[in-house]
Structure formats: C-alpha cells, structure tokens
N, C-alpha and C positions, 0 to 999 in steps of 0.2 A: 224299360223303355220309359222315358219322362215326357208327358204331355202338358206339363204344368205351364209352359210358356205359350202354348197354343190357345187360340180364342175360337177356332173352328176346326172340325175335323170331318172326314168322310167315313161313315160306318157302313159296312156291308154285313148283312146277315147271311152267313154262308149256308144255312139250312134253306134259305129261300132262293139264293142265287143259283141259277142254272148254267152259269158260265157262257151265256149267250153272246156277251160282249156288246150288247146294244149300248150300254153306258159308254164304253171306249169308243164306239163308232159315232155316237152323238157328240161326244167331246171332240173327237177329231174333226167331224164335219163343221163344227162351229169354230175351229181354230186352225184353218189352213191345212187340214189333213195331218196335223200333229196333236194327238192326244196329250193332255196336260196332267195326266195322272197314270199310274200303273195299278192294275187290279191285283195288287199283292200288298203285304204289310204285316204288322204285328198282329197276332191272333190271340184272342182270349175267349175260351169256350167256343161257341159258334159265331163270334163276331170278329170282323177283321177291321183294323183301322188302316185303311188304304193309304198308299203313299201319294198323298195329295196335299198341297200346301195347307198349313194349319193356321196361316194368318196370325203369326205370333204377336203377342202384346209388346215384346222387346225383341224384334227380329234381327238376329245377328247377320243375316244374309245382306242386309243394307249397308253395313259398316264400311266394306272395303270397295264397294262399287266406284270405279274412277270416273263414271260419267253421270252418276245419279240416275241410271236407267231403272233401277229397282227403288220403288218408293211406296209410301202409304197413300192410298186414295183419301184426299181430304174430307170427302162427304161421308163415307161409310166405313173407312178404316181398313179396307182390304189392301193387301200387299200386292202390287202390280208391277210388271216389267214392261217397259216401253221398248218395243222391237226396233224402233228407229233409233233409240239412243244406245242400245245394247252393242258392244263391240266384240262380244264373244270371249271375254277374258276368263270366264269360269269362277271368278272370286265368290260370286253369290252361291253357285252350286257347291263349291267346295266348303263354304262356310255353314251351309244348312245342316243342322245336327240331325235332321230327320230324313235326309236324302230325297227331298221333295222338289228339288229343281234339277232339271235335266238339260244338257246341251244337246240341241238338235240341229240338223241341217236347215238353214234358212231357205225359204221358198219364195218365188216371185208371185205376182198376182194370178199367174196362170197355174200355179202349183208345181212349177219347174224348179229344180235345185239350183241355188245360186252358188257360184264358184268365184274365187278371188281372180281378178284379171291377170295378176302377175304370177302367182304361185300355182294357179289352176286347182288349189285345194278347196274343199267345201267350206263355205262360210257358216260357222256355228253361232247359234243364239241361244240365250237362256230362255227356258220356258217352264211354266208351273201353273197350277190352277189359280184362276182369278175369279172364281165363283160365278163365272159368266156374267160379269157386271155389265157387259155391252149386249146382252141378250134379254129380251122380254121373258119373264117367267122364271128367272133364276137359273140354277145349274142344270144344264142339258142332260148330264148323266143321270141325275135323279129323275128328270121328267121322262127319260127314255126307258127306265127300268119297268118291264112288264110285270115284275113280281113283287114290287115294293120292297126290294132287297137292299136298296142303297139309299142313304140319307146324309145330306150335309147337316151337321148339328152344331150348335153353339155350345162349346164345352162348359161354359159358365151357366148355361140353362139346364141343370140337372133333371128337373121334372120333365121338360120336353124330350131329353135324351132317354130317360128311363121309361116314359110313355111309349116312345117309338120302339125301344128294345122289348117291351113287354106286350106289344100289340098282338 
C-alpha cells in the first residue's frame, strides 16, 4: 500500500479502539447523516490507516471531474467536494487509488433522500473526508473518540506521528 502521495491520514490505534463508533456517529452528524470515512483500512501491527481522504499533494481524483466540483481549498490545501456542483458521475471515486471517495445518496435539508424527478432513481453524490474544515475544533471523529484511539496526522510530520503512536 502506497501512502507517498498523501499529506494527511487517519490513524486508529486498534489496541485502544473499542469499536464504539462514536467517531463515525460524530462524522455523520456533522455531514448530513453521511459519515465521510469507513472505520477500516490497511493495518500494520496494531495501527490502522482508515479509509479517509489523505488530501494528496497530487490528487488524481481531481483530474476528470467535469464540473470542477472536487478542488483544493486555496487557504489550507484540503481537497474538498462541492455538493452543489457534484453531478454524481463517480469519476473522482473511480480515480482515487485509496478508495477514499464514496458515492452516497444525496439528502435534502430535512435529511430525506433525494430522487431524480424523471427516473425516480436515487441521486448520488461523491463524499469524502474534508477534515471538518467547516467545523470549529477540527475533525469531529478525533474529538469524539473517548479513548484517544484516533488521530488525523500530517504524514510529513513524522515526529508528531511517532509521538502519537508511542504515547
């Protein structure tokens, strides 16, 4: 598994994780009841690199987006998806080499599923971790973990990552 293109990742210490899903619930409640990561992924020893966007330095997911819905935040560099611009074509999800972009059923402001008026089929939108850039305090998943088992880390900051892993 290659993480060289990533700039951020989610680590889970499986020795501390009790599988309570507080992280997933916090993520979902902050994003219209659609969690933006899966609590599974590549494992090394007792650590897991969860399936959550790695905010790549050279993101291939952006290349074929026909509307420009997936883009880099100009202020801090996160890769974000604009729900209003996404047409559900799946090009970004298909391009992500880490399988960190999922297609989910779009919901209205009341949380009800949206269906196409003509076909009556579910309207799908691309979703992925955006590091909770729109929430105070940073990633909700990390803040919700009662066991300090989950951490969003900067892959380039090895001392920080090693300190967290050895705590």
